[in-house]
N, C-alpha and C positions, 0 to 999 in steps of 0.2 A: 459514894466514894468519889473523891476529887480526882482529877487527872494526875495531879502530882503524886497522890498515894498510889494510883495505878502504875505510874512509871517506876516508882520506888519498888513496888511489889514485883514488877517485871524484872528489874535489875537483880533483885534478891533471888528470884526463881532461876534466872540465868546463872547466877554465881553458884547456887547450890545444886540445881538440877541439870545443868548443861545448857545447851543453846536451843534445844527444841527445834522449831521450824526455822530458826534464823541461820542455821548452819547446814550447808549442803556438802556432802563428800563426793569428790570427783576422782575416779581412778586416773592416775597419770603415770604411765610407764612403771607400773607395779607399786607406786606409792599412792597415798591418799592425800589430797589437798583440801583443806577446809576453806569454805567461802562463808564469810559472815557479813550480814547486811547491817549497816548503821544508818539510821534515818535522822535527819536534822528536823526537829519539831519545836513548836512553841507551846509551853504548858504554863498556865497562870502567869503569863508575861515574861517567862524565862525561856530562852532558847537553849536547847540541849541536843546532844547526840544520844540516840537510844539504840541499843541498850547502853546503859551507863557503865557497865562492867564487862570486861572480856577476860576470860581465864584461859591461859595457854600453858603448855609444858615447855620447859627450856629446850631450845633447838627446833621446836615445832614451827612450821611455816603456815601462815594463814593469809588468804587474800581477803581484804576488807572492801566491800562495795559500799561506798559513801553516796547516799542519796540526799541532795539538798532540795527541799520543797519550797524554799523561800526565793524571792526575786533577787536578793543580794547575795554575794559570795560569802562563804564561811570557811574557816580554817579547821584543820584536824591535825593536831600536833602532839607528839610524845617525845620529849627531849631525850630521854635515855635510849630510845630506839632510833634516834636521828630521823624522825619522821616529821615533816612539816609540809602539808599540801593545802592547796586552796581549791575548793569545790565551787565553781561558778554557780550563779543563781539558776534555779530550776534545771539542774544537771546532775550527772552521776560521774564518779571517778573511782577507780580501783587503786588500792595501795597494798603492798605486800609487807607483812610484819614477820619478823623472826628475831628472837632474843637469845643471845648466848649466855645471859645471866638471869638469875632469879630475882624477884623483888616485886614491889608494887609501884607502878609508874603512873604519873598523872597524864590524863588525856584532856586536852582543852582546845579551845578555839583561839589561836594566836592572833587573829584579826580583831576579836572582840573579847578582851579579858574578863568582862563582866558576865559573860555567858557561863552557865553551869557546866562544870567539867565532869569527867568520869575517871575510871581507873583501868589499867591493864595489869593483870596479876599474872606473873610468870612463876610457875611452880617447878620444882626439880623434876 
């Protein structure tokens, strides 16, 4: 099985079956905060953020831990959620996501448009 197929399979499993080990729930003053880890990797010559799909409920807040394993900086942008961050090379950055509306929103690297993007799906 190629790495690309494994990545696609992982994205589908996350979309269908939840986040598995990628999400940690932390009690915070009576509420639960999700933390999701996205990893910037290179598969078959394409750089992508994994997992490629994140499913949320409208109004749900999630902290996304972005890990960039490459030497050069990479972007993490979701236009509809007004998110645009740069993760320096070989570093980590946290970003908080929360959507007041439902829909499917494109996740991409705003620094390198040719990189493979993903999706943030916000359900009612």
